[in-house]
C-alpha positions in Angstrom: 25.6 -33.1 -6.4 23.1 -30.3 -6.5 21.0 -29.8 -3.4 17.3 -29.2 -3.9 16.1 -25.7 -3.2 13.8 -25.5 -0.2 10.3 -24.2 -1.1 9.6 -20.6 0.0 7.4 -20.2 3.1 4.6 -18.1 1.9 3.7 -15.0 4.0 0.7 -12.9 3.2 -0.8 -10.0 5.1 -4.0 -7.9 5.6 -3.3 -4.3 6.3 -6.4 -2.1 7.1 -6.4 1.5 8.3 -8.4 2.2 11.5 -10.4 5.0 9.9 -13.8 3.3 10.2 -15.6 -0.1 10.3 -14.6 -2.7 7.9 -17.0 -3.4 5.0 -17.6 -6.6 3.1 -14.9 -5.8 0.6 -12.4 -5.8 3.4 -13.7 -9.1 4.6 -13.4 -10.6 1.2 -9.8 -9.4 0.8 -8.8 -10.7 4.3 -10.3 -14.1 3.6 -8.5 -14.4 0.3 -5.2 -13.5 1.9 -5.7 -16.0 4.7 -6.8 -18.8 2.4 -3.9 -18.2 0.0 -1.4 -18.6 2.8 -3.1 -21.6 4.4 -3.4 -23.4 1.1 0.4 -23.2 0.7 1.1 -24.1 4.4 2.1 -20.5 4.9 1.4 -17.6 7.3 -0.9 -14.6 7.2 0.1 -11.5 9.2 -2.0 -8.5 10.3 -0.8 -4.9 10.1 -2.7 -1.8 11.3 -1.8 1.2 9.2 -2.4 3.9 11.8 0.0 6.7 11.0 -2.7 9.0 9.5 -3.1 11.1 12.6 -6.1 13.0 11.2 -8.3 10.0 10.5 -7.0 7.0 12.5 -8.9 6.2 15.7 -7.9 3.7 18.5 -11.5 2.6 18.8 -11.5 1.5 15.2 -8.5 -0.9 15.9 -10.6 -2.9 18.4 -13.5 -2.9 15.9 -11.3 -4.2 13.1 -10.1 -7.1 15.3 -13.6 -7.9 16.4 -14.9 -7.9 12.8 -12.2 -10.1 11.5 -12.5 -12.6 14.3 -16.3 -12.8 13.9 -15.8 -13.5 10.2 -13.3 -16.3 11.0 -10.2 -14.5 9.8 -7.1 -15.6 11.8 -3.5 -14.4 11.7 -0.2 -15.5 13.1 2.2 -13.5 15.2 1.9 -10.1 16.8 -0.2 -7.4 15.2 2.1 -4.8 13.6 1.2 -1.1 14.2 2.7 1.4 11.9 2.6 4.0 14.7 5.2 2.0 16.5 7.6 2.0 13.5 8.1 5.7 12.8 11.8 5.4 13.7 12.2 2.8 10.8 10.6 5.2 8.4 12.8 8.1 9.6 15.9 6.0 9.1 14.9 5.1 5.5 14.2 8.8 4.7 17.6 9.8 6.1 19.2 7.1 3.9 17.5 8.4 0.8 18.3 12.1 1.7 22.0 11.1 2.0 21.9 9.9 -1.6 20.5 13.2 -2.7 17.2 11.7 -3.9 14.8 13.6 -1.7 13.9 17.3 -1.6 11.5 19.4 0.5 8.3 20.4 -1.2 6.4 23.5 0.1 3.6 23.4 -2.4 0.0 23.0 -1.3 -2.5 20.8 -3.1 -4.2 23.9 -4.4 -0.8 25.0 -5.8 -0.4 21.7 -7.7 -4.0 21.7 -9.0 -3.6 25.2 -10.2 -0.4 24.5 -12.1 -0.9 24.6 -15.8 2.2 22.3 -16.3 0.9 19.5 -14.1 0.5 16.4 -16.3 -1.8 13.4 -15.4 -0.6 10.0 -14.4 -2.1 6.8 -13.1 -3.2 8.5 -9.8 -4.3 11.9 -11.2 -2.3 15.1 -11.5 1.5 14.5 -11.4 3.6 16.9 -9.4 5.3 19.3 -11.9 8.5 19.5 -10.0 8.1 23.1 -8.8 10.3 22.8 -5.6 12.8 20.5 -7.3 14.5 23.5 -8.7 14.9 25.4 -5.4 18.6 25.8 -4.4 20.0 24.5 -1.2 20.1 27.8 0.5 16.4 28.5 -0.2 15.4 25.1 1.0 17.3 25.5 4.2 15.9 29.0 4.8 12.3 27.9 4.4 12.7 24.9 6.6 14.4 27.1 9.3 11.4 29.5 9.0 9.1 26.6 9.8 7.4 26.5 6.4 5.3 23.3 6.2 6.8 20.8 3.8 6.6 17.3 2.5 9.6 15.3 1.2 9.4 14.2 -2.4 11.6 11.8 -4.3 13.4 13.0 -7.5 11.9 10.2 -9.6 14.2 10.5 -12.6 17.4 10.3 -10.5 15.8 7.6 -8.3 14.9 5.4 -11.3 18.3 5.6 -12.8 19.9 4.5 -9.4 17.3 1.8 -8.8 17.7 0.2 -12.2 21.5 0.2 -11.8 21.1 -1.5 -8.4 18.4 -4.0 -9.5 19.8 -5.1 -12.8 23.2 -3.6 -13.3 21.7 -1.0 -15.5 20.9 -3.6 -18.2 17.1 -3.2 -18.2 14.0 -1.8 -16.6 12.7 -2.6 -13.1 10.3 -5.4 -13.0 7.9 -6.8 -10.4 6.3 -10.2 -10.2 2.6 -10.7 -10.6 1.0 -14.0 -9.7 -2.3 -15.8 -10.2 -3.7 -19.3 -10.3 -2.0 -19.9 -13.7 1.5 -18.9 -12.6 3.8 -15.9 -12.5 4.4 -13.0 -14.9 7.0 -10.3 -14.8 5.6 -6.8 -15.2 7.7 -3.8 -16.2 7.5 -1.0 -13.7 6.9 2.6 -14.8 7.5 4.8 -11.7 8.2 7.8 -13.8 4.5 8.0 -14.7 3.8 8.9 -11.1 6.2 11.9 -11.0 8.0 13.0 -7.9 5.8 11.3 -5.3 5.7 12.2 -1.6 7.5 9.9 0.8 7.0 11.9 4.0 3.8 14.0 4.2 3.4 17.3 6.0 1.0 15.6 8.5 2.4 12.1 8.7 5.9 10.6 9.2 5.8 8.5 6.0 3.6 8.1 3.0 1.7 4.9 2.2 4.4 4.1 -0.4 7.3 4.2 2.0 5.6 2.7 5.1 4.0 -0.2 3.1 7.2 -1.1 1.3 9.3 -1.1 4.5 6.6 -3.0 6.5 6.2 -5.7 4.0 9.9 -6.4 4.0 10.1 -6.3 7.8 7.2 -8.7 8.1 8.7 -11.2 5.6 5.8 -10.8 3.3 6.3 -12.9 0.1 2.9 -12.5 -1.5 0.8 -9.3 -1.5 -2.9 -9.6 -2.3 -4.7 -6.2 -2.6 -7.2 -4.3 -4.7 -6.8 -3.2 -8.3 -6.8 0.4 -7.2 -3.2 -0.2 -5.9 -1.9 -2.0 -9.0 -0.2 1.0 -10.5 1.6 2.1 -7.3 3.3 -1.3 -7.3 5.7 0.4 -9.7 6.7 2.9 -6.9 7.1 0.2 -4.3 9.4 -1.8 -6.6 11.5 1.3 -7.0 11.8 1.8 -3.3 12.7 -1.9 -2.8 15.6 -1.5 -5.2 16.8 1.7 -3.6 16.7 0.3 -0.1 17.9 -3.2 -0.9 14.7 -4.8 0.1 13.2 -8.1 -1.2 10.4 -7.8 -3.7 7.2 -9.9 -3.0 4.9 -11.2 -5.7 1.6 -9.3 -6.2 -2.0 -10.1 -7.0 -4.6 -7.4 -7.4 -8.2 -8.4 -7.0 -11.3 -6.6 -8.3 -12.9 -3.9 -6.1 -16.4 -4.3 -5.0 -19.0 -1.8 -6.0 -22.6 -1.1 -5.0 -25.8 -1.1 -7.1 -24.9 2.3 -8.5 -21.4 1.2 -9.5 -19.8 3.1 -6.7 -16.7 1.6 -5.1 -17.3 0.4 -1.6 -15.7 2.8 0.9 -16.0 3.5 4.6 -16.8 7.2 3.9 -19.7 6.4 1.6 -21.5 4.2 4.0 -20.7 0.8 2.5 -22.3 -2.2 4.1 -20.2 -2.8 7.3 -19.4 -6.2 8.6 -20.6 -5.0 12.0 -24.0 -4.1 10.5 -24.4 -7.6 9.1 -23.5 -9.0 12.5 -26.1 -6.8 14.1 -28.7 -8.1 11.7 -28.0 -11.6 12.9 -26.2 -12.9 9.9 -24.3 -16.2 10.3 -20.6 -15.5 9.9 -19.8 -18.9 8.5 -22.4 -18.5 5.9 -21.1 -15.1 5.0 -17.5 -16.3 4.7 -18.7 -19.2 2.6 -20.5 -16.9 0.3 -17.6 -14.4 0.0 -15.3 -17.2 -0.9 -17.7 -18.4 -3.6 -18.0 -14.9 -5.0 -21.5 -14.4 -3.7 -22.1 -11.0 -2.1 -24.9 -9.2 -0.3 -27.7 -7.9 -2.5 -26.5 -5.0 -4.7 -22.8 -5.7 -4.3 -20.6 -7.1 -7.1 -17.0 -7.0 -8.4 -16.3 -3.9 -10.5 -15.3 -6.0 -13.5 -18.5 -8.0 -13.5 
């Protein structure tokens, strides 16, 4: 007799960076992640992505929590702080180094921009592999001399290994996209991104590595995030295969833009949730409007 398979407990997450006040786009995304989990009887978690030492500020953490609670966004469990997980990132980097997939990169952004051989990928100029060809002795000497360096992944070798682990070498890597109509399997193309950075010169891990490891550790089953991150899902699927991590399903929602068509961003002075609160706006009315796709004057989804 075949036993019925227990339904998966859905876990979503909201993962802001404490680099400024949340704007209405953040609130919209957080509400969607919470509502998605609640509708399925699941759980939403909160993660603070605070390993960018040059931009993250402790005071912004308290502001994020204040804004979310005012808007009616609730989460379960302890808040996860990336700054407390650097040992996990270091262990993953050591594991990837041990397989020969990482190499130190001493190039500056200016070096890469000036390279005539740098092709373009989904995120802009693709690293041309300058430091990939350095021999072991040269790498060791420059590290010993204290030359600033990031750690990049050899994408060609990594993809071959990932495909062998994920599918026995029988086909390409795939990740699962979901929407209200069901699931679809998407073919990943991490090669289009080139040899991406997994450990920055000024941070213990890149967004790609930290996000992938954290989603797995938090038991996230469904990731809801903006369309600007859709293409990097290919990289995250690669890392999941290399590090033997589960692969969640992904949904990428439209970004919000202002009246000039500019993407809402903290640095561009987008309407902050705190500003709306200061104006006396009713949080329940705002949450209702956001859920219905009604936004403050001048704001709309980029695709609309």
